[in-house]
N, C-alpha and C positions, 0 to 999 in steps of 0.2 A: 309455136314449137315446130321447127322445121325437121328435126330428126325424130325418128320413131323410138322414143326412149322406153316405151312399154315393151317393144320387141327386144331392146337391148337387155332389159332386166330379165326377160324370159330366157334369153340366150345364156345369161350368167347363171340363172337358176338351173338350167339344164346341164351346163358345164360342171357346176359344183356338185350337183346331185350325183353325177356319174363318176366323179373322180376323187372326192374327198369324203373320208369316213369320219363318223363321230363329230359332225358339226352340231354345236349346241344351239338348241332352239328355245331355250328357257324364256328369253325375252319375248319372242313371238307368241309363245304359249301364254305368257302373262298378259299381253295385250288382248289376245283372244278371250282370255278368262274375264278381263274387265269388260270387254264388249258384250260378254254374255251375262253380265250382272254381278260379277264378283266384287266384293268390297275387301280391301286388304287391311289386316289388323296392324296394331302398333308393332308387334313382333316382326311381321312381314316387312313393314317399312324399315325397321331398324336393320333387319337382315339385308334388305336391298341396298341400304346405304353403306353398310360395312363392306359388303362384297364389291360395291362400286369403288370404295376406297382401296381395297386390297388389289383390285385388278388395274389400278391406275398405271402402274409401271412394272407390273409382274405378269408373266405369261398366264393367260386364262387357263391353259391346260394344266399348269401347276396347281392353280387354285382349285379347279374342278376336281383334280385327282385327290385333293385333301379336304374336300368339303365336309366330310363326316367329322374329322378331327377339328376343323375350324368351327363347325356348328357347336361342338362340345366346348371348345375353348371359350367361345363367346356366350356360354350359358344358354344355348338355344335361343339367344336374343331376348331373354327375359330381362327387362331393363333394370329392375332394382338389383338383381344379382350382379349384372354386368357392371353397374356403376361402382360396385364395391371392389372390383378386381384392380389391382395396381397396374398401371400402364407397363411397367417393367416386365411383369409376368407375361402380358400379352405380346410384347415386343420379342421377348426371348423365345416363346413358343412359336411365334410366326417365323422367326429366324430358323428354328429347328426344322420346320416344315418346308423350308426353302420357298416361302411365299413373302419374303422380306425385300423391301426396296430401301436402299441406303438413302434415297432422296425423300421419301414420303412417309414410311411406316412409323418412324419415331414420333413425328409431329401428329400424325393421324391418331395414334393410340394415346398420346399424352392428352389430347383434347377430345377424346371420345366422350368422356363424361359430360363435358360442356355441350357437345352436340346433342347428346341424349336429352339434356336439360332444355335445349332449344326446341327439340321435338315436343317435349312435355309442355312448354310454353305455347307452342302452336296448338297442341291438342286442347289446352285450357281455353284458348281463344275461339277455336273453330269446332270444338267438340270431338273432332277426330282428325288424324292426319289425312285420311282419305278425302274428307270434306275440304280440307285446306288445298290439297293439290288439284282438286277439280273445281274450285270456286272461280278460277280465271283460266286464261289460255295457258298452255304449257310453257310458252316463252315467258310469260309474266311470272309464272311460278319459279322458273329458273332464275329470273332476276331477283326475286324475293329471297332465294336461298343462296345465291352465288355473289351478288353484288355487295361490295364492302360497306356501303352506306345503308344497307337494309337491316331492320330490327331482327330479322330471322336469318341473318347470314350464318351459314355453317362454316366452321373453322376448317381451313385447309381443304376447301371444296370449291373448285372453280366451275366454270360453265359445263365443260365436258363431263366432269365427275357427277355433277348434279343431274345432268341429262341421263347418265347411266343409272343413277338411283331411281329416277322417275320411270325409266323403261323397265327396271326390275319390278316395279309395282304397277305395270300395265299401262303406262302412258305412252301414246304413240308419238315419239319424237326422235329425231336423229341425234347421234352423239358426234359433235364436230371435233373428232380427234385427228391425229396426224395422218392416218390412213385415208380418212374421208376427205380431209382438206386437200390432200395431194391429188387424189384421183379425180375430184370434181373441179380442180383448178383450171385456169385458162390454158395451162401447158398440157393438160391431159384431156379430160372429157369436156371441159369448158361449160360445165353445167352452171357454175357459179363463179362470177368474176371477183367478188369480194372475199377478203380473208376474215371478215368479221364473223364471230361465232353466231351472233344473233341474226345476221343476214343469211348465213347458211341454214339456220333453223327455219327461217321464213321461206326461203326458196324451196327447201325440201317439202314444207307444208303445201306450197302451191303446186309443186310437181306431183305430189301424192294425189291431190285433188284432180289434177289434169289427167293422170294416167290410171287412176284407180288401184294403185299399189300402196300399201301402208308404208309409212316412213321407216318403221323398224324393219320391214322386209327389204326395202331398198338399202338401208344401212347394213343389214345382215349380209346381203349379196356382195356389196362393194367391199365391206370390211374383210370378209372371207376370201375374196378374190385377191386382196392385197397382203394379208397378214402372214407373218412367218409361222410355219407349222401348218398352214392351211393351203390357200391357193398359191400364194407367193408369186403372183404374176405381175401386178402393178405395184411393185415395191419402189424404194428410192432409186434403184437401178432396174427399171422395168424390163421384163422379158417379152419385148414387143413381138418377137418372132413366134411366141406361143399364144399371143393374145387373141381371144375369140371376139373381141369387140373393138378391134383397132379401127374399124371404119367410122367409129364415133369419136375417135381421138384426134386431137389437134397436133399431136407430137409425131407427125408423119416422117420427119427426117430421121428421128431416132428409130422409129418402127421399121424403117427401110434399111437400117445398118445391118 
């Protein structure tokens, strides 16, 4: 590793800490809690999954601002009560709260009962969802929940969404979404040459082991540096003139414009 990526992440941490207010650290706190021995209940798993769904194509700030109403709407994630609610009711209330995505919400809510039943099936087999998600590597768990040929495939849940669910219940794994894929690509930081979700997951695992920074912390720093409403530096049209880590970036020609 020729570049000092530990220093790069320390620079990002300092930059974000001094300039951006109200950065959510729920995922980092969840990972710390698991590392300190916490076991997550079925309700906490269901909550983590539903919030991963809701945040797929909706601003996290919107969702966070309405978390009390959303918790109530989803029956505080009591599975038996939630399975009895008609998807149409959930969809309409989510729309009213402006946490609705025209691309994902309808399908997610329509098949929520099916996904709860998949969780129940997993619990029957492994005695708890916590034992299931820790019985193999995080990457293997993602495959079990996201791959179409898996017995435990969750409907309308791809790799990035499953990663987000696992992070919500304290698993240290990167979420290979559009922001992360862009900033680590060969055109930017050149941390990872592949566009494969699973290759990105593996490379972040290795980098975490090399530099001693958790995957969720690295993800947190990179995502907040890129995302609209937060850092907004390494966006689709990057603000290279403001970038504090341009020395690590391959996009020198753009940075110098």
